[in-house]
C-alpha positions, -999 to +999 in steps of 0.1 A: -621+626+114-584+628+124-595+615+158-605+582+143-569+577+132-557+579+169-582+553+181-567+522+198-565+490+179-546+471+153-544+477+116-573+453+109-595+471+134-585+505+119-595+493+085-629+481+097-635+514+115-626+533+082-651+512+064-679+517+089-673+555+091-669+557+053-634+572+056-606+565+032-588+534+044-555+548+034-561+578+055-566+557+086-537+535+078-513+565+074-524+578+107-519+545+124-485+539+109-475+575+119-486+568+154-466+536+156-435+553+143-438+581+168-440+556+196-410+536+185-388+566+178-399+582+211-392+551+231-357+548+215-349+585+223-362+582+258-341+550+264-310+568+251-316+598+272-326+582+305-312+547+306-282+546+284-267+578+298-261+562+332 
């Protein structure tokens, strides 16, 4: 069910999907938070590499 943790949507939607699929809500929330952190860190690194280097 790791694919469910990568589904698009906000935290509220993720919690509802977890309840419907009978998956632990904490599992879904952890995947969602990890995804958000990866995007934020990746965007910062890409900005430094491609934009700030000029």
